[in-house]
N, C-alpha and C positions, 0 to 999 in steps of 0.2 A: 129550843134553844140545840137540837140536832139540824134545825133547819140552819144557824147559824153557822155551826162547824161544816156543815156539808159545804157551805160557800165557802170557807174557809181554805177548804182544799179543794176545793175546781179553782179558785187563784191560786195557789200556790203549784196546783198541776199545769195552770193556763203558763204561769211565769216560767216552769221549767220548761216546759216543751218548747218556750222562746229562747231562753238561753241555748239550752242543744240548736236549734235553728240557726244564732248567730255564730256559733261555733262552727258548725258544719259549712255555712258561709265561706267562713275566714278559711278554712280548710281547704275548699274548694277555689279561692282565690289565689292561693297560693300554691297549688298544685301544678306543675306544667302540663301544657298543653296536652303534650305525648310522652307517652312513657314509654315508648318504644323503640328499643334499642336494635339495630344492623351491622349486624356481624361482618366486619372487613374482609375482601377478598386476600385467599393468601398472596404473598407477594413473590414475582418468580427471575431467576436470573438463571446464565447458561454456565458452564464451567467445561475445558478439554482439559482431557488428562492422560497422557501417555499410557500405555496399558504395562502393570507392573509396578506404577507407584503410586502413592496413596495424597492424602492430604486431611485438615482434621476441621471439624463441621462445629461450632463451640455457640453455645446457648440458647442450646433446645430441649427440651426434658427427652424426648424421641426422637432418632432417626431413624425410619427405612428407605430400602430399596426397592423400585418398582421391580427389576431385575436383578436376581442377584447373580444371574451368569456372567452379565456385562461390569455391576458394579457390586459394591457389598459396601455393608456399614457395621462397623463393629463399637460397640462401647469401651471406650476410653476409661473414664472419670465421671461424675457427677456432669452431666451437661457438655460432654464433649464426646464424641462420635470422628471413628477413622475411615475416611470414604476410600477402599480402593479400587482400581479399576483394573478389569479381570480378562476381556477380551473386547477387541472391535465391537463399536456398536453404540447405542442409546438406551441412557435408562433413568428414571427420575427419581432423585432423595426428595424424599418428604419430611419436613422438619416439623415435628408439634409441638404444643406447649405441654403447660404439665398439665392443663385440664381436659387434655386432650383434641386441642383448635389444632389443625391444619394450619402453619404461620407462613411455613415458605415452601416452594416447591426449586429444586437447581436442576436444570438440564442437563445432565451427564452424557458429554462425549468422552468415550473411551476411543483413543485414537494410537497409530501408528506411525513411525517416525515420516512415512512419506502420506500421511493423510494430510496435511497443509501444505502446500508449498509456493512458493512465490525470490521470483528471482529480483534482489535487494539492491541487486548492486549498480552502481550508476552507470548514465549513460549516455552518451553523445551523440545527438542525429542534428545531420544537415537542414539547413531550410527546405522545407516542402516535402522531408525525406516521413517515411513513417516505419514504425517497428510493431511486434505485435509480442506482450510479455504477458501469459493468459496465469492466473492461479490456478492449483490444485488443491481441490477441497473436496473434505469428507461429504457422503451422500446425505440430503436433507438440509445441507448448507446452501447459503445462495452467497456471492460474488458483488460488492457495485465498488465502481472504480472512480474517483473524483480528481480534477487536477487546482491544486493550489492557485494555479494563474493558467486558466486559457488562451489568452492572448499568446503565451508562449508555446503549451504543448496541449494538446487534450486528449481524453483516452475514455473511447465506447464501451458498451458491455460487453465486448467480447476481449477489453485486453488489447485493443490496438492504438496505439500512441501515433500519434500526430504533429510535427515541427512544423510550429506558426511563426513566430517568431525569432529574433536571437535575446537570447537572456536563458534565465534556469527558471525551474519548477520545481514543485514537489508533487509526486504521484500518490494514492493514497488506494488500496485494495481491502476494501473490510468486509469478511467476516460477517455472514448473522446465522443464527440457527432460528428458529418460531419466533422471528423479528426483533432477535436480541443482539447485541454485538459481541462476538467473540473473540475476534483476533482481529487486530486493523498491522496492514505491511505498509512500508512508504519507500518510495525509489526514487532517484533525485536526476531527471534529464536535465543535462543542457542542450541548447541550440544554439549553430552557431551557423556563420555565411562562408560554407566551405565549398566554394564554387571550385571547378574543376580548375589545377594548379593548369598555367603558360608558361613554358620556356623558350624564352627565344633565342636561339643563335647569334652569336656576331661574329664578322667576318672584319679584318684588319688587311690592308692592300700596302704595298713600300715601291717608290720608286728608285729608278737604279740611279746610282751615284758615278760621277766618269774619274777615271783615275790613270793619270798619262804614264807613260812606261820610258823608257829612255829612247824609244823610236819614236814619240812624239802620238802614236796609235791612244785613241782612247779605247774602253771595253766596257760595257752595258754589264750591270750586274742585277740580279734579281733577287727578291725578298721574301722569306715564307714566313707566316705567320700560323699559333694556333688556336682556333675557336673554343669556346665554353665545353664544346661538344667530342673535341678532338679531331675535327674536320679541318682542311685547311683551304689556304684562298692562297691564290700567286698572283704576281705584276712582275715580267719582263720588261724588255724594250716596245713589246708593242701597247704595255697599259695594258693588258687584261686583266680580271677578274675573275673571279667565283663567289658564289654566297651560297652559306650551309640554309637548308630547309627550315623553317619554321618546326618548333618541336613544340609540341601540344601531347600531357599527358591529364586521364583522368582517371583519379581512384578512388572508391569510398574511403573514407578518413573516419565512417562510424564508429564507434567499441564494438565488439561483439564479447560474447561470453558462451565458453563450449566446454561442453562436457568430457571427463576424459573422456581416451577412445576415439572420440568425435573428431568428425573434420568438414573442413568448411572451405570455400574456393570464394578468393577476393583477388582479384584479375584487372592490372591496369591496363588502359588504353592506349596507345600511345601512333604518333605518326609512326608511317610505312616507313623501313629502313634504320629505324630506331631498335635497342635490345633495353627490357627490364629487368636488374640486377635485383631478386628479393632476401632478405635475412632477416632474422629475430633476433631480439636482445638475450634473449636467452632460450639456448636452444634444447635444452637437458630435460 
């Protein structure tokens, strides 16, 4: 009797172990191969902010500045912080989640009015000529120049623009900080076939006409005409003529940008014997 009871217990135990084994196999089959979670790296961006100015950073539980002498971050309300530029320089604004995880880094560049400059006014160049327009940027930043139409105008790493063929192109000066785009300046360039202007003076001659007087004598007359530059040519009874010399004028007609109080000389080259008069449409 006892022997039969022991056999029954052994059978129950074996069956129970079998059921447990089957359950474990099912659980193992449905478990993912790996339960490791890889933390994502914090995203980064850049921003330029004039000293004394502020902007709002939203969506983060906590925001801190790595250098409070350059920029501060003060809480305005839940998940809103006011970031203010204090003095020229750079700081890292770090944004955290509620769990304390670093979610975003903002490279803040505190600037003054002269930190980033580029003359964006349009310029006209004659084919084959060049002009250098260089961007001024704050320390730590780099500039990359490019042209929308290299067949019309090219620009090198120093900002030198070279006119290639007639047409228009847009130049871009992109400012980067730590590999992130910070600012983009654009400039329109027009290239023309502005060859030196040449003006040729013309001359006219007149032949004498006879007029009978009462005594029947004839008198010869000479005619005089003015040419385009004010010189004269005449012909008399002998039929001689004089022709004004050819006038050649060379003058750089490309646009100029001049700062107040500064000056630049743009002189015309003309044939010897001629004079040039300069004038301005607005001399005030």
